[in-house]
N, CA, C and O of each residue as an XYZ file, in Angstrom:
456
protein
N      56.687     38.097     69.555
C      58.095     38.212     69.276
C      58.799     36.917     69.678
O      58.522     36.337     70.728
N      59.698     36.491     68.831
C      60.402     35.250     69.105
C      61.830     35.566     69.562
O      62.712     35.864     68.757
N      62.021     35.491     70.867
C      63.365     35.673     71.415
C      63.524     34.713     72.574
O      62.539     34.217     73.122
N      64.757     34.453     72.945
C      65.103     33.499     73.983
C      64.724     34.060     75.361
O      65.377     34.968     75.876
N      63.676     33.511     75.934
C      63.183     33.989     77.232
C      64.159     33.677     78.361
O      64.247     34.434     79.328
N      64.884     32.585     78.252
C      65.883     32.243     79.272
C      66.993     33.304     79.279
O      67.448     33.726     80.342
N      67.415     33.722     78.104
C      68.423     34.778     77.997
C      67.864     36.096     78.524
O      68.571     36.846     79.196
N      66.605     36.379     78.225
C      65.964     37.599     78.739
C      65.995     37.614     80.261
O      66.254     38.655     80.865
N      65.738     36.485     80.878
C      65.753     36.407     82.340
C      67.162     36.592     82.903
O      67.331     37.194     83.963
N      68.173     36.079     82.200
C      69.567     36.298     82.639
C      69.891     37.788     82.615
O      70.523     38.309     83.535
N      69.458     38.466     81.562
C      69.730     39.900     81.453
C      68.955     40.667     82.512
O      69.501     41.572     83.144
N      67.688     40.319     82.715
C      66.884     40.982     83.752
C      67.559     40.872     85.109
O      67.623     41.845     85.860
N      68.063     39.683     85.420
C      68.731     39.463     86.701
C      69.988     40.317     86.811
O      70.271     40.868     87.874
N      70.743     40.431     85.719
C      71.981     41.217     85.742
C      71.708     42.709     85.904
O      72.527     43.433     86.470
N      70.563     43.169     85.409
C      70.251     44.599     85.444
C      69.303     45.003     86.573
O      69.019     46.190     86.740
N      68.817     44.051     87.338
C      67.735     44.295     88.289
C      68.001     45.385     89.324
O      67.058     46.030     89.782
N      69.234     45.603     89.695
C      69.522     46.595     90.734
C      69.800     47.999     90.187
O      70.085     48.921     90.950
N      69.719     48.152     88.888
C      69.991     49.449     88.274
C      68.710     50.270     88.163
O      67.631     49.719     87.943
N      68.833     51.593     88.317
C      67.656     52.447     88.114
C      67.431     52.672     86.618
O      68.333     52.457     85.808
N      66.257     53.094     86.269
C      65.910     53.480     84.900
C      66.168     52.392     83.857
O      66.852     52.634     82.862
N      65.623     51.197     84.084
C      65.683     50.109     83.120
C      64.304     49.987     82.492
O      63.294     49.975     83.195
N      64.267     49.899     81.193
C      63.000     49.739     80.491
C      63.170     48.676     79.411
O      64.172     48.668     78.695
N      62.205     47.793     79.296
C      62.221     46.779     78.248
C      61.321     47.231     77.109
O      60.203     47.696     77.332
N      61.820     47.089     75.890
C      61.036     47.446     74.716
C      61.163     46.342     73.682
O      62.253     45.832     73.426
N      60.039     45.984     73.098
C      60.084     45.039     72.000
C      60.404     45.823     70.735
O      59.668     46.727     70.340
N      61.510     45.459     70.113
C      61.919     46.121     68.870
C      62.862     45.216     68.104
O      63.432     44.285     68.675
N      63.031     45.473     66.840
C      63.924     44.711     65.958
C      63.600     43.217     65.971
O      64.489     42.387     65.782
N      62.353     42.881     66.191
C      61.971     41.472     66.221
C      62.429     40.764     67.481
O      62.426     39.534     67.533
N      62.816     41.509     68.484
C      63.292     40.915     69.729
C      62.970     41.800     70.909
O      61.941     42.476     70.927
N      63.837     41.799     71.884
C      63.639     42.567     73.105
C      64.882     43.412     73.362
O      66.006     42.919     73.273
N      64.673     44.684     73.682
C      65.781     45.589     73.969
C      65.645     46.117     75.390
O      64.549     46.449     75.840
N      66.766     46.188     76.086
C      66.817     46.742     77.425
C      67.430     48.127     77.324
O      68.586     48.287     76.931
N      66.638     49.118     77.684
C      67.081     50.499     77.679
C      67.579     50.830     79.084
O      66.893     50.540     80.065
N      68.751     51.429     79.192
C      69.315     51.860     80.465
C      69.497     53.369     80.356
O      70.197     53.855     79.467
N      68.864     54.101     81.260
C      68.910     55.566     81.226
C      68.444     56.110     79.870
O      69.038     57.038     79.322
N      67.378     55.520     79.347
C      66.782     55.928     78.065
C      67.699     55.696     76.868
O      67.517     56.323     75.824
N      68.680     54.807     77.003
C      69.596     54.507     75.903
C      69.645     53.000     75.679
O      69.680     52.219     76.630
N      69.647     52.599     74.401
C      69.751     51.182     74.079
C      71.060     50.652     74.643
O      72.122     51.241     74.440
N      70.971     49.528     75.356
C      72.162     48.991     76.012
C      72.407     47.534     75.613
O      73.460     47.196     75.072
N      71.434     46.688     75.883
C      71.539     45.254     75.638
C      70.216     44.794     75.047
O      69.164     45.363     75.339
N      70.274     43.772     74.224
C      69.035     43.258     73.668
C      69.162     41.798     73.279
O      70.212     41.177     73.441
N      68.070     41.271     72.765
C      68.036     39.884     72.317
C      67.359     39.845     70.960
O      66.276     40.399     70.774
N      68.004     39.190     70.027
C      67.402     38.891     68.740
C      67.534     37.388     68.565
O      68.640     36.861     68.444
N      66.403     36.707     68.553
C      66.331     35.244     68.523
C      67.076     34.671     69.724
O      66.610     34.811     70.855
N      68.228     34.026     69.504
C      68.980     33.419     70.599
C      70.291     34.140     70.898
O      71.118     33.643     71.662
N      70.477     35.306     70.298
C      71.728     36.038     70.486
C      71.511     37.298     71.310
O      70.451     37.921     71.261
N      72.540     37.657     72.069
C      72.497     38.888     72.840
C      73.174     39.986     72.023
O      74.268     39.798     71.492
N      72.505     41.131     71.934
C      73.055     42.305     71.272
C      73.585     43.215     72.363
O      72.905     43.467     73.358
N      74.801     43.707     72.173
C      75.397     44.642     73.125
C      75.843     45.890     72.379
O      76.490     45.814     71.334
N      75.484     47.035     72.937
C      75.967     48.307     72.407
C      77.217     48.646     73.196
O      77.163     48.871     74.406
N      78.345     48.679     72.499
C      79.638     48.878     73.163
C      80.351     50.086     72.552
O      79.932     50.622     71.525
N      81.416     50.493     73.195
C      82.194     51.619     72.673
C      82.783     51.218     71.316
O      83.391     50.153     71.201
N      82.611     52.045     70.304
C      83.161     51.716     68.984
C      84.663     51.415     69.003
O      85.142     50.622     68.193
N      85.406     52.041     69.919
C      86.840     51.775     70.016
C      87.136     50.356     70.511
O      88.239     49.852     70.301
N      86.174     49.707     71.162
C      86.335     48.343     71.672
C      85.849     47.293     70.676
O      85.997     46.093     70.905
N      85.278     47.749     69.586
C      84.601     46.846     68.650
C      85.523     45.757     68.088
O      85.186     44.575     68.142
N      86.663     46.144     67.560
C      87.553     45.160     66.918
C      88.035     44.101     67.903
O      88.143     42.928     67.548
N      88.324     44.502     69.128
C      88.737     43.549     70.154
C      87.576     42.626     70.517
O      87.769     41.426     70.713
N      86.391     43.181     70.604
C      85.209     42.392     70.988
C      84.906     41.297     69.972
O      84.628     40.161     70.356
N      84.956     41.620     68.688
C      84.585     40.622     67.677
C      85.609     39.498     67.553
O      85.359     38.502     66.874
N      86.750     39.653     68.200
C      87.722     38.565     68.237
C      87.385     37.539     69.317
O      87.953     36.447     69.332
N      86.472     37.880     70.214
C      86.073     36.985     71.306
C      85.200     35.859     70.754
O      84.486     36.040     69.768
N      85.266     34.713     71.392
C      84.451     33.566     70.996
C      82.976     33.929     70.989
O      82.467     34.512     71.946
N      82.297     33.583     69.911
C      80.852     33.756     69.827
C      80.385     35.157     69.493
O      79.181     35.412     69.486
N      81.300     36.074     69.215
C      80.929     37.463     68.969
C      81.109     37.813     67.492
O      82.053     37.368     66.839
N      80.180     38.620     66.987
C      80.279     39.111     65.612
C      79.676     40.509     65.555
O      78.946     40.917     66.458
N      79.980     41.222     64.513
C      79.416     42.547     64.305
C      77.926     42.416     64.000
O      77.512     41.548     63.232
N      77.143     43.274     64.600
C      75.707     43.283     64.320
C      75.499     43.791     62.894
O      76.011     44.842     62.508
N      74.748     43.030     62.137
C      74.435     43.429     60.766
C      72.955     43.143     60.487
O      72.582     42.600     59.447
N      72.146     43.526     61.449
C      70.709     43.248     61.419
C      70.057     43.735     60.123
O      69.166     43.074     59.588
N      70.490     44.864     59.633
C      69.913     45.424     58.409
C      70.811     45.140     57.206
O      70.734     45.830     56.190
N      71.654     44.132     57.325
C      72.628     43.766     56.291
C      73.700     44.846     56.108
O      74.429     44.868     55.117
N      73.767     45.740     57.100
C      74.784     46.791     57.098
C      75.522     46.691     58.437
O      74.925     46.934     59.486
N      76.815     46.336     58.415
C      77.557     46.209     59.670
C      77.499     47.508     60.488
O      77.634     48.605     59.945
N      77.296     47.359     61.799
C      77.172     48.516     62.676
C      78.270     48.478     63.734
O      78.210     47.684     64.673
N      79.266     49.334     63.578
C      80.366     49.404     64.545
C      79.820     49.918     65.880
O      79.092     50.910     65.932
N      80.186     49.223     66.947
C      79.701     49.586     68.270
C      78.513     48.742     68.707
O      78.020     48.886     69.826
N      78.060     47.869     67.829
C      76.970     46.945     68.142
C      77.454     45.545     67.790
O      77.865     45.284     66.659
N      77.402     44.651     68.769
C      77.845     43.276     68.539
C      76.756     42.290     68.940
O      75.902     42.575     69.780
N      76.818     41.127     68.313
C      75.928     40.024     68.636
C      76.779     38.922     69.259
O      77.858     38.601     68.762
N      76.282     38.351     70.346
C      77.013     37.302     71.047
C      76.118     36.073     71.101
O      74.996     36.133     71.605
N      76.621     34.953     70.577
C      75.832     33.726     70.634
C      76.159     32.951     71.907
O      76.978     33.386     72.716
N      75.528     31.828     72.073
C      75.667     31.041     73.307
C      77.113     30.647     73.605
O      77.491     30.541     74.772
N      77.916     30.432     72.583
C      79.300     30.004     72.828
C      80.133     31.105     73.484
O      81.186     30.827     74.056
N      79.666     32.349     73.403
C      80.406     33.455     73.988
C      79.924     33.877     75.355
O      80.454     34.819     75.943
N      78.900     33.172     75.876
C      78.362     33.565     77.193
C      77.843     32.373     77.979
O      76.826     32.456     78.667
N      78.553     31.275     77.865
C      78.135     30.066     78.583
C      78.304     30.201     80.088
O      77.438     29.784     80.857
N      79.417     30.784     80.504
C      79.665     30.924     81.944
C      79.173     32.289     82.425
O      78.952     33.201     81.629
N      79.011     32.407     83.729
C      78.613     33.690     84.308
C      79.682     34.749     84.038
O      79.356     35.905     83.768
N      80.947     34.361     84.110
C      82.044     35.295     83.858
C      81.981     35.838     82.429
O      82.138     37.040     82.214
N      81.755     34.962     81.462
C      81.649     35.392     80.061
C      80.432     36.298     79.859
O      80.523     37.337     79.206
N      79.307     35.895     80.420
C      78.073     36.679     80.304
C      78.264     38.063     80.929
O      77.914     39.078     80.326
N      78.818     38.091     82.134
C      79.047     39.364     82.839
C      79.990     40.282     82.063
O      79.831     41.502     82.097
N      80.968     39.707     81.367
C      81.892     40.511     80.570
C      81.120     41.382     79.576
O      81.400     42.574     79.444
N      80.158     40.791     78.886
C      79.385     41.520     77.872
C      78.459     42.549     78.508
O      78.325     43.665     78.005
N      77.826     42.177     79.603
C      76.928     43.113     80.294
C      77.722     44.323     80.787
O      77.289     45.462     80.611
N      78.877     44.080     81.402
C      79.707     45.165     81.922
C      80.204     46.049     80.779
O      80.206     47.274     80.904
N      80.619     45.447     79.677
C      81.096     46.222     78.530
C      79.993     47.157     78.026
O      80.248     48.325     77.733
N      78.767     46.636     77.927
C      77.637     47.454     77.463
C      77.280     48.538     78.479
O      77.008     49.675     78.093
N      77.276     48.206     79.763
C      76.941     49.193     80.792
C      77.994     50.298     80.885
O      77.654     51.460     81.105
N      79.254     49.946     80.721
C      80.311     50.953     80.759
C      80.133     51.966     79.632
O      80.277     53.170     79.843
N      79.817     51.471     78.432
C      79.621     52.401     77.323
C      78.341     53.209     77.502
O      78.271     54.365     77.086
N      77.340     52.607     78.114
C      76.060     53.296     78.307
C      76.239     54.612     79.058
O      75.502     55.568     78.820
N      77.209     54.663     79.957
C      77.448     55.885     80.734
C      77.819     57.066     79.839
O      77.510     58.212     80.166
N      78.477     56.795     78.714
C      78.913     57.870     77.838
C      78.158     57.937     76.512
O      78.330     58.883     75.743
N      77.333     56.945     76.248
C      76.572     56.918     74.992
C      75.537     58.035     74.969
O      75.017     58.452     76.004
N      75.259     58.497     73.781
C      74.241     59.524     73.618
C      72.877     58.861     73.498
O      72.736     57.797     72.895
N      71.886     59.503     74.079
C      70.519     59.018     73.991
C      70.014     59.242     72.578
O      70.337     60.248     71.945
N      69.231     58.313     72.093
C      68.659     58.464     70.759
C      67.147     58.658     70.861
O      66.370     58.006     70.164
N      66.754     59.571     71.749
C      65.331     59.849     71.930
C      64.732     60.344     70.623
O      65.373     61.055     69.849
N      63.499     59.953     70.402
C      62.801     60.377     69.192
C      62.525     61.865     69.239
O      62.214     62.433     70.286
N      62.647     62.470     68.092
C      62.368     63.901     67.993
C      60.882     64.132     67.919
O      60.141     63.334     67.343
N      60.446     65.237     68.511
C      59.035     65.612     68.437
C      58.748     66.184     67.068
O      59.534     66.954     66.516
N      57.608     65.795     66.531
C      57.221     66.292     65.202
C      56.286     67.453     65.316
O      55.855     68.000     64.301
């Protein structure tokens, strides 16, 4: 998988003190599951954040942020942040906190048993 390992390490450090963190390779990148729910990920050099859909329009106005359209279909509540939107620790932490806050209320998308 081709994803930014330096960014992966920044995310690992930000999440290290939380319980129930799992890393999964998916979508051609790396996803960090928090409490069995997709929270933050990396696709190539961008960070993917799962945020509250009500915060989406405000988020995409931030520098370096755009709507996730991985499947060529825009997904409200999922944003991609490039390097220009997370250069400083404060900027990076903003995205991590936004994703973690929504994670508390997000529904788990566990696979159904067949």
